[in-house]
C-alpha positions as CSV (number, residue, x, y, z in Angstrom):
1,M,-15.3,-12.6,-18.2
2,A,-14.7,-16.3,-18.8
3,D,-14.2,-18.7,-16.0
4,T,-11.0,-20.8,-15.6
5,T,-9.8,-23.6,-13.4
6,M,-6.8,-23.5,-11.2
7,K,-5.3,-26.5,-9.6
8,V,-4.2,-26.2,-6.0
9,D,-3.7,-28.8,-3.4
10,S,-6.6,-29.6,-1.1
11,E,-5.0,-28.0,1.9
12,T,-4.6,-24.7,0.1
13,R,-8.2,-24.9,-1.3
14,D,-9.5,-25.5,2.3
15,R,-7.5,-22.6,3.6
16,F,-8.9,-20.2,0.9
17,A,-12.4,-21.5,1.7
18,A,-12.0,-21.0,5.4
19,V,-10.6,-17.4,5.0
20,A,-13.3,-16.6,2.5
21,A,-16.1,-17.9,4.8
22,A,-14.7,-16.0,7.8
23,R,-14.9,-12.9,5.7
24,G,-18.4,-13.7,4.5
25,Q,-17.3,-14.1,0.9
26,S,-17.2,-16.8,-1.8
27,V,-13.8,-18.1,-2.6
28,R,-14.1,-16.5,-6.0
29,A,-14.8,-13.0,-4.5
30,Y,-12.0,-13.5,-1.9
31,L,-9.5,-14.4,-4.5
32,A,-10.5,-11.4,-6.7
33,E,-10.1,-9.1,-3.8
34,L,-6.8,-10.7,-2.8
35,A,-5.4,-10.2,-6.3
36,K,-6.4,-6.5,-6.2
37,E,-4.9,-6.0,-2.8
38,E,-1.6,-7.7,-3.9
39,E,-1.5,-5.5,-7.0
40,N,-2.0,-2.4,-4.9
41,Q,0.8,-3.6,-2.5
42,I,3.2,-4.0,-5.5
43,K,2.3,-0.5,-6.7
44,L,2.7,0.9,-3.2
45,S,6.1,-0.7,-2.8
46,R,7.3,0.7,-6.1
47,A,6.0,4.2,-5.1
48,T,7.7,3.9,-1.7
49,A,11.0,3.0,-3.4
50,V,10.8,6.0,-5.7
51,F,9.8,8.3,-2.9
52,R,12.8,7.1,-0.8
53,E,15.1,7.6,-3.7
54,I,13.9,11.1,-4.3
55,I,14.0,12.3,-0.7
56,A,17.6,10.9,-0.4
57,R,18.9,13.3,-3.0
58,P,21.3,15.8,-1.6
59,G,19.9,19.3,-1.2
60,L,16.2,18.2,-1.5
61,A,15.3,19.3,2.0
62,E,17.1,22.6,1.6
63,A,15.3,23.2,-1.7
64,F,12.0,22.4,0.0
65,D,12.7,24.8,2.9
66,E,13.6,27.5,0.4
67,A,10.5,27.0,-1.7
68,F,8.2,26.7,1.3
69,P,9.8,28.6,4.2
70,D,6.6,28.5,6.3
71,D,6.7,24.7,6.2
72,A,10.4,24.2,6.9
73,L,11.2,21.6,9.5
74,G,12.2,23.0,12.8
75,R,10.3,26.3,12.2
76,Q,6.8,24.9,12.3
77,S,4.7,26.1,15.2
78,T,2.7,23.4,16.8
79,T,0.5,25.8,18.8
80,G,-3.1,24.8,18.3
81,R,-2.3,21.7,16.4
82,A,-3.2,18.2,17.4
83,A,-0.3,15.9,18.1
């Protein structure tokens, strides 16, 4: 992978360096990890939005209860289960 140069102001550079040092990383490794984490957050946000859209559909809870009667809300036994 080829290296590249990014221009940031000295305050931002110093902040990245301080955070990386506190984590025991180089700035390069910290920024690579940060990029991956941010990509994952974007994917998680998209998945959350889709999940919320799906569970908001009318009749979904009833269809689930019908398909999985032993797991229906309000009918689950909590005996012997950790809280």
